Residue, then its C-alpha position, 0 to 999 in steps of 0.5 A: x177750887x171746889x163748890x161748897x155743897x150742903x147736898x148734891x147738885x146736878x148740872x144738866x143739859x137737854x137736846x130737844x125737838x124744838x124750843x116750845x116748852x108746851x109741845x117739844x120733847x127731849x131727844x138727849x139728856x146728860x146729868x152730872x151729879x156733884x156730891x159734897x165730897x167731890x165725887x160725881x155721877x153721870x147719867x146720859x142718854x138719848x130719848x125717843x120723842x115719839x114724834x119726828x125731829x124737825x130737820x132744823x133742830x137736827x142740824x143744830x144738835x146732830x140727832x136725827x130720827x134714825x139716832x133715837x128710833x131704838x131709844x126709850x121714850x121719856x115715860x119709860x125712864x122717868x122714874x129712874x131719872x126722878x130717882x137720880x135727881x131726888x134731893x138735888x139742887x139743879x144747875x146749868x146754862x140757860x136752864x131756868x128759862x128752858x131746860x128746867x121748864x121742859x124737864x118738868x113738863x116731860x115729868x108731868x106728861x109721865x104723871x110725875x110731880x117733879x117738885x122744885x120747891x125744895x131745890x136751889x136752881x142756879x143758872x150760870x148763864x145769868x151770872x155770865x151775862x150779868x158779868x161778861x155778856x156772852x154765850x156757852x162756847x165763849x164762856x167756856x173759852x173765857x172762864x176755862x181757857x179751853x175750846x168747847x169740843x162737841x158743842x150742842x152735844x148734851x154731855x159736852x155742854x153739861x161738862x162745860x156748864x159745870x166747869x164754867x160755874x165752878x170757874x165763875x165762883x172762883x173768879x167773882x167771889x166777893x164781887x158785887x153783881x148787878x142787873x141790866x139797869x146797874x142795880x146791885x142785887x148781891x155778892x158772888x159767894x161760894x154758897x148754893x143758897x146765895x147763888x140761887x137767890x142771885x140767878x133764880x127769878x120771881x116766877x110763879x110758873x116756870x114759863x113766866x106767865x105768872x110772877x110775884x110783884x113787889x108785894x110778893x103777890x102772884x100777878x099775870x105776866x102777859x095779855x090783858x091782865x098783865x100786872x093784875x093779881x091772879x086771885x083777883x082776876x079769877x074771882x072777877x072773871x072766872x071764865x079766864x081760868x077755863x080759857x087758860x086751861x083749854x089753851x096752849x099753855x104748859x102743864x106746869x102753868x095750868x097746875x100753878x093756876x089751879x093751885x091759886x084757883x083752889x086757894x081762892x075757893x078755900x078763902x071764900x069758904x073761910 
């Protein structure tokens, strides 16, 4: 089968120096752009993170400092990657919790505002965990009946991500999908908009420090103000904004917090 697409979708995977969205960097990337007519474009490469790659990370993905010493820094390729990803939806395995937030963070460090507002985000890991509860290597074997050769290499993982999602839609189309509590949240359909709704989350920022509550109001999702409306906290405790802006939070979180603060300011003027 083929995915029904209204616009291109990019499947991608990143290999990085670590798992801290605020501080870690990309060392390898692979993007596969799938067009509505079925044609594909591949863009892959290594990145010099300009910091040492921890050996524990190198042992996982096999990329060492020597392998990236002549590679470009992310800021040197950011514009071309932004252009490649322009007007594309995004998909991959565990991308919503890690790869997308880190990619956005790298773009922000390069002074590029990588906008997600008009993109559909589809995480095949969420479908997999809700339907089968396993990992990428097992998913590839289960859905595609093939061994994942070169696991933890960006391009091999990206190819697997694309094939897994296509197989998931083919296998589950028409079936109801439920969350960890057994609540039905929707039906699997060959429709990017509906897959986005099933696998995306109600996060305000990509790190999940702020989320939307049941009334679609932004609330803090951590610390002493967890569950409280962000606007209310900022108005009652202005210093909390300053504390977060100085703290070790991702640039995307600080950007979203500032947008909410400006809305509070404008509300007060009206």
